[in-house]
N, C-alpha and C positions, 0 to 999 in steps of 0.2 A: 932364429930369432929372437927378441927378450923382448919379454911382455910381461908389465905391469898392472893387474886389476884385479875385482874382488870374484870368485868362483862362487856361480850360485849354480839353481836348479829350476829351470822352466818350464813347463809342461812337458815333463820328464827327461831334460835336455839337459845336460852338460854347458855351461856355459860362462865365460870369462865379460863383464863389463871391464872394458878397461879405464885406468885410470894414472897412463901416462904414456905418453910416446912410442910406439915402433922400433925396433932399433932388430938390422939387418945386419947378423954377427955374420952369415957367409952365403955365397947363392953357391949357384951349381950342382949340390949334393945331392946325389942319391937317396931313397930312403927303401929300407927293407923293411917289405912286410913280413909281421904277425902271423905266426900259422894259426889258428882255428880252424878245430871242428867239431862236426857235429856226429850225434848226440852232445851237447852240453851237461855237466855234473850238475848242474841246478840256471834257473834260467838268470836268478843274478850272475852267475857267471860271464856273462855279457859282459855287464861295465866294467870291469877288467880291462874291458879291451875297445869301450867306448874311443872317440877318435882318432880313433888308429885307425892305418892302414892293414888291412887284414889279405891275409890270402887261406881259402878253404885247400887244402891237399886231395881232397876226396874227388870223384867226380858222382856227382849230385843229382837228384834227381825233381823234378818240375812238378810241383804238388796241387796247385792249383794257378789257375792263369785269370781267376774272374775278373784284375783289374788291372790288368793287360792293356788295352781299350782304351780305357778311363787315367792310368795314373805312369803306364808307361811300366810296373811292374810285376815281377812272376816271384810267385813264393816256393822255397826250395825248402830239403829235405834231404837227410840219410836215408834211402830206401823211401817209399809210399808211405803217409798216413791212412791209417784206417778210425772211420768214425769209432768211436770206442764199444758203444753196441751192440755191433755188427762183427765183432770178433770176438765180447765178451758179456755175460751177464750184466746188471747192471749194479748187483751187487761188487763189482771189478771194473767199473766205468773208472771210476777218478784217478785209478791207476795208469790204465792205459791213456787219460788226456795231458796226466801230469809225465808219461814220455816223449807224448807230440811235443808237448811244451817246452819237451827241453831240443829238439827235435825240427825246428819251423828257424826258419832267417829269408828276410823281403831280398828279394835283388829288384833293385832301386832303377833308377835311369839319369840320375843327378839333377832331375829338376823338378819343381814345385806343381809346375800345370798341370790342370785338368786337362783331357782330351786334346789329348798333343796330334797333333797336324801329322806329328810323325813318331812314330815308335820304334823303338830299336830292335826290340827283341820279336824273331829272329832275322838274325840278316839278310839282304840288306834293309831289310820292311817286312812288317806281317801285312799280310793277306790271305785273299782265302784261296790262297794256294801255295803260300808259304805259309802254315800254320806253328803253331805251336802248341803242343796237344802237353795238357799236367801226363806225366808219363814218359816224361822223353827225359832224357840224363844230358847235365851239363858238366863242364871243366873248363878250369881255369878262370874258377869266379872270383875274382880280387878288386879291393874298393874299401875307401871307410867307413868304419863304422862309428850307425849313431842310432839313436832312440827317437823316433818319429812318430805323432800318430801314434800312439800307443802300442808300437812294433817297431820291432830292432830287425836295422835295412843296410841294407851295404849299399853306398852309393859307389858309382862306377870314377875312376878316376883322367879327366881327360886327356888322351894317346897312349891310355892306356891300351892291350890289349886286348879286347872283345870278351867276353866266354864263350866258351862253345857248344852247341848244342848235340845233342846225338838223336835219331828217330827214329832207330833201328825198335827197340825196345815197348814201344808203344804207336806203330804206324797207323794212318787209316788203312781200313781193310775195308774187304763188299761186303753185304751181308750173307751169313752163316750159311751153308749149302742145307739146302731140306738131310734129314736121317734117309739115306736110301729105305729101313724097313718101313718110316710110315709116312701113312697116308692121310695123313690129318696135320695142316700146320696152324697154331693159332698164335695169334700175336697179341701183346697188350703194351699202346704207346699213349704215355703223355703229350698231347699236341700245344702243348704253351700256351692256354687260352685261344682259340681257335674260335673268330667274331667276324660273321660277315655280315655286318653292317645290317645292313635292313635288304639281301641278295641280288638287288637291284643298282649296287657301285656308292650308295650313298649314304646315310644311319648310323657312321661311325665315332659320330660325336652324341649315340646316347651315353646317359650318364653312369649305363650299366655296365657299359663294352669296358673290359682289363684287356680286350689287343690292340691291334694294328687299328692305328689314330687316324690312319685314311686307304682309302680306294688303293693308290698307288703303293702302301705298306705293306697292304693286305694279299696284293698279288704278289709282292715281292714271299711273303709269308707262305704261301698258297704253294709257290711252289714247292720249296722247301719243305711243306711235311706231305706232299702227295708225290715228289722223290723219296720220297721216305719210306711214305707207305708201299708204293710199287717193288724198293726194291725186296721188302720182307716176304714176299712171293709166301704171303699167307692163306688161306681159306674165311679165317674169320679173325676181325684184330679188334678187343676191345682199347673202346677210345674215352682219356680223360681228360677233364679241360676243355670241350666244347663248349660249346653257346647253350644255351639252355633255350630255344627258343620254337622247337616244338618239333616237329617233322613231314611239317609238309612241303610243300616245291622249290619254298626258296629260305629252309630252314639250315644252320647248319651243320647240320648233319645228310641230310639227303644231298647238300650241294656239293657236300664232299664225294660222297661215297661214287659221285655222278662222274667226278674226274678222275675216277680208278678205275673207272668203261662200264661198257654200260650192264654187266650181268652181275654188278656190287648192287646189293641192296641193302634199305637201312632193318634191325627190327624197332616196330613201333608197338610202344605197350601199352596203346588204348587208352593214353593219355595227353593234354593237351602239352602240360610239360612234366618234368622230371624232377619232383622237387619245387625246391622255393627258392633254391641257391642258381647263380648269376649262370653261375656253369652245371654241365651233367658228363655223368658218364654215356658211352655209346655202344651199340655193337650192331657191325657191319662185317659184309660175310658177299661170297664167291657165290653168286647163282649156279655158276656152273658145276662147282664144286661138291658145295652141301646146301642140305636145303631144312626147314629148321622144322622139326615138327613140337607138338604140346604148343604151350600156351607163352606167350611173352611173360611174364613176373616183375613185379617192382616190389621193393617195400618200403615202409616211411619209417625210419629209422627213428629219428629227432629232425633237431633244426641245428644244428652243428654237420654231419657228417653229411655226404650224398646218400642221395638214393640209390644201389644195385641197382640194376640189371640183369635179370639171365633166361637163356633159352636155350635150348636144349639143338641139337648138333647130327641130320646124319648125311655122311661122305654115301655119295651116290655110289653107287654099285657094289654096298655094303649093307650092311645091316642090324650092326653096334650103330651105336648114338654116341655123343658126351653132354654136357648140361654145362655150358660160360657163362659162371657169371662177372660180372665186374663191377670195380669197388673204388670207390676212391673215401677212405676216412680222412677224418680232418684232423688239417695242416700239425704244426708243433708252434707254431704264433702265437702269443701270449696274448693278447691284448683282451681283457671280457673272463679271462679265465680267473676262477675261484673255486677253495676247498679243494677237493682230491683232487682239480683239475691245472692247478698251480704247479711250477717246474718243481719237483721235491729233489732235486740236484743230485741226478743218479744217473744223468744222461738222455731221459724219455724224453724229458721238455715238458711243454703245455698241453694239455688237453689229454693225457694220455688216457685219465681211468674213462673218460668221453668216448675216446679210440678203442678201449679196451673193450668196453660194455657193447657197442656197432657191434669190434667182431666177437662177441658169441651172440646176439641177434641173429647176425647175418649164419651162420652154423644152424643155428634155430628153426630158421625158415627154410635156411635147403637142404635141411635132413626132413623136411617135409614134402619134400618133391613141389614145389612152385608148380616149375611148369607142366607139371603132372603126364609125363612121358615118361616112358621105359629106359635106362642108359648105360652105361658102362659104368656111371659115376660125375663127379662132379669134378670142376677144372676151376677155381677161383683168382684170377686174378686181377692186379690195380695198381694203383699208387696207396699202400694202409698207410705213409706215412710216420713209416714202424720200421724198425731195421730190425736186424736177424734177432737179436736175444729179449727182445720188448716184447710185456706182458701180449700186446694187440695179436701178434705172431704166434706168440707161447700156449694164449688161446684157444685158435685156431686147431694150434698143434694137438692142445687137448682131446677137441673133438674128433679128433679120427683122420686131419688134415697134416699131407707128406708136406715140407718144402722144398719141393723139388729144385726153386736153385740154389738151396744148401748141399742138395742129394748131390745133382749132377754138376754142379759145378764149382762149390765147397768153399771155401776160404778167399780165394784172387776175386769173386762177384762183386759188383760192385754196378750201380745204374746210375747215381748221381752221388755229385763234388759240393761239399759242403764246408768254409773254414777249414780249406784243404785238406779236408777227408773224408774221403772215401767210403760205401756204404750202398746197401741198395734198401732203397725204397720198392719199390716195382718188383711184383710178386709173386710168382706161381704155386701156388697151391691145390693138391690132390684129395679127395680122398681116399682111401685104401685100395680100394676097390679099381681104379681107375691108372691109381701111383705107376705099378709095374708095367702098365703099357704105354708109357709114357719113356720114350729114344734119346731124345736129348733136350736139351734146355742152354742157352745161351743172350748172355746181354749182348748187343751190337754197341760196340762202345762209338757214335758218331755224334753225340752231342756232351755229356758230363765232360769232356774234358778239351773243350774246343771254347776258345776263349768266349764269350758272352757280347764283344765286338762284331762278331762273325754274324750274327744273328741278322734276323731280316728287318731290323726298324735305323729309320734313319733319322734320330735324334742325335743329338753330340757328335756327330759325322760331317767331315766337310765333305764338297762335294766330290774328290776326290777317293775319300775313304767312303761317303756311298757306293759307287762304283769298283776300287780294290776290295772291299771288305767280303764283297757281296758274290753271293754265287747261286743258283736254285738245283743247288742239292742238294742231299741228306745231313751233310756235317751243322751242324751248329740250328738243326732245325726246330730245336726243343729242348728245353735242361735237361730232362729226364732219358736215359737210353732205355732202348726198346726190350722186350722182352721177347723171344720167339722160344715155341714149344712146340717139338714133333711126337704126335701120338701114331701108335701102329693099330688102328682101331679094325681091318683088315682083317677075316679070318684064317689066314694060313699065317699071318704072322700072330694073332693071339694065341692059334694053337700052339706054334713052336712056347710062345712065351708062356703060354700056363705050364706046360709042360715042366720047361726051368722052373718055372715058382714054385711049381708039385715038390721037384728035388730038392730044390731047394731048401723047401720047410724040413722035408721029411727031412732030411741031414743035420736040420737042427734039431728035431726031434718037436714041430709042430706044425699044424696044420694050417696052407695057403691060406690067404686072406683073402676076400669074396668082397 
């Protein structure tokens, strides 16, 4: 083709405004794609290929599927991207962020439609039984490179071979089996604004409702949450983002506990609500497996962080107990942040100072044994809205808490995906006296890697999608993955562990921790 016109940049795109007729010089010609590999040397390197047919010769990784249902697009990278402060301290976060920016490219669907009736990835179409998870691999990636909506995208060419996705790198799995040495399993789960309306099928139009918008939606959400909670095989479960509507028979937490079985109970701190937010944390437990000892306790921290709740539990058949404290710290969203709570540009986001102060207050509170019961130590769980190397987690570690996710899972750990980057906001930390009794910790990846389109919601979906995108199972029951902690409190395991701890301490020239 021969064209005449003026080259311009509009909305980040290089465009040509024609000033003459288009002349076709030849037809039936093939185009050899240029080769582009991730990561590029700098984000600006993409511009050299703008408007060209390019091929990526690598096997890439699906690093986010958040916009799959809405725009038909998938974020790709060479290897999984990690949240900077989940792998390095804040002072080094910019280096990781810059590397991530050079290692990301969106595979689009060739359409500018929102909420398309047919999402082509993975072939033949997205559904609850044909998911596309972050962590999958993809080969044969080819298309026309363009800058659109502030990001570099590949638009597929009609008739070209479709990309090939591989599932083996990150398949769906069943819940992790309980460690054979453990006699107590504690779980932590953010239940994605679980609101049950008025408890009788109505009340979903309440302005404070952050969850399901109708009884039909709630039934779909409820089935998925219950499926996930049952699969955890836990004795004690800490919940976040559950409706803060008290502890009566129509409350969200009591109705949810009842759906897990007749033996499930709710820890009631003796107040009408837990703080002033629309959502709260909660503790539920299987009364066949454990009994609460001492008092249920809570702490009014401030008007930003959710109030924690703590209770000491003792497994039946044993003499040892553990105190479980559930927390949900202030989110990173920036509206109304001021002073030291503003984003400092170090990867920790807004409200970091408020979260850090809350972490210190919680540690001081728990050190005073608020339940009044003797235990082997404290297990602090919950959504801290802070990644591994951020100040709130470091504050807890400085107060003697062991980061169990870091020590048991290590660098691969994650429970949440945001902006294509994986890290863990959902924590399990234990006092030194308890940490050596923890035998296993797991992030069960049922949510963070799954498309948001597979959630319970009905909006922006065709009638067919409302049916095919939904399954009453655990997958995409929430946006956070649950954390499972297996603890050996039984005397026979404790004695063996104590001997091993003493031997290890002697080998390193120090007394064992108590």
